[in-house]
N, C-alpha and C positions, 0 to 999 in steps of 0.2 A: 482462451483469458483464464483467468485462473480463476476457482468461487474456492467460499468457505460458510459456512455457518455459526452460528449465534443462538444460546434463545437469551431474550432482552431480562436483566436483573429489574430485577424493583427500586434496585437504588438508584438502576438507571434514567430511571423517568421522574416527571421535577412533582408541583402539587395535583397538578391538571390529568397527571397519569399517561406523558403524554416522553416520550425518550428527549432528554433536556440535548441542546443542538447544541453542547456542546462537548457530549459524545458520540459523536460523532465518527469525530478524527481521530482515536483510539479508536476505535472497529476499522477505516483505515488503517493505520500500527496492525492490527489483530494481523486483519489480506494481507498489506503489506511479509511478515511475517510468516505469512506458514504457504506468503507463493513461493518465499525464498527455497524457502525448509524444503519444500515438494518434490523442487523442480532441483536440488542438487544440493546445493549452496544454505546457511547459516549465517545471520548475522556474526553471530558472534564469529564461523570461519575469517569471516571477511576483514572483523579485526584485527584479527588473528595472523590478517594476510599483512596489515596497515591499511585496509580498505577500508575509510568511515563514507559514512553516509547519512549529513545535518543537510537537516531540510534549511531548505532555503523557504518557498510558495508556497503556498497553503492556499485549501480554494474549497468554497462547498452550496450546492442549492438543493434549497427541501423542500416537497414535491407534497408528504405527509408523515405527519408523524405516527413512530413506529408505539407500542405500548408492552408493559406489558405482559409477559405470553406471548407475546410476539416470536417465530424467532425470522431474520432475516439471514440472509445468502451474500455473503461482503463476494462479488464481483471488482479483480484487478485483474489490471493488464498495465501490461511496460509501454505507456504510449510514445516514448521515447528516447535518447540514445544516444546521447554523442561523445570525446574523452574527455567533457570534464562535467557532463550532472546528467541525470535520464529521467521522469515521467510517468510516473505512473496514477492507473486513471481509473478510477472504482465507479461501483451502479450500486447500489445498498436496494434489493428489496427482497416485501416480504412474500414470506414461502409460503403459504398460508393459499396465500390469495396475487400471489405475481405483479404488485405495487408494486412502482417504484416510485421508492424512498426519496435517499433523492441519490445524487452522481456531485463528484469533488475531479481534485488532482492534484498534487505532492508532486514535488522536484527538492529533489537532491544534489545534490553539487559533490563529486570523488572529492575524499580527500585525503589527506596523512593525518595520523591520531593531532600531530601540531595541529589540527588547520588548515591545514598550507593547501593549495589545492594539488592536484593530484590525473594526471595525462593514463586512463587506465587502459587503455585503448596500449599504449610503447608500453607500458613501467606492468604491467599482465594481462598479457596477449588472452592466455587463457583462462580468465574470465571475464574481457572484453567480449572474448565468442562465443560461451555462451549469453551471456545477458543480446548479445545476438539471437540467435538461438535462437532464445524463451519470442523477442520479437515478426519469429518467425522468417527469418535472413541468414545471410548467410555473406562471411563476407573473404 
């Protein structure tokens, strides 16, 4: 599991002073982007190779609200991997007290820049192996 932290910004809160639910999905993206960056390959590098990861499904469940001034930890793991798609899971935890605020997932297809399905294992075996390694699998 990979972890990154962000400070809750005032603009992310609603009138009640609680982070608006719509802000959690950009936090998932921050975590996923940093996950790739810290493990050796950026989104830009993947796109330059011709691998795109369009979102095909997303979900979040909210337990407690984050507030302005909190620091949240975004925990990311690569939950599922196939030749055609991958699924990331997320946990948002308030750093100050360790309270779980939200969980969720996003599913992404592997496509070409023209959004045609891509068999990443066949066409980019080194990328597929890197992703397998991130899941703790070897093949």
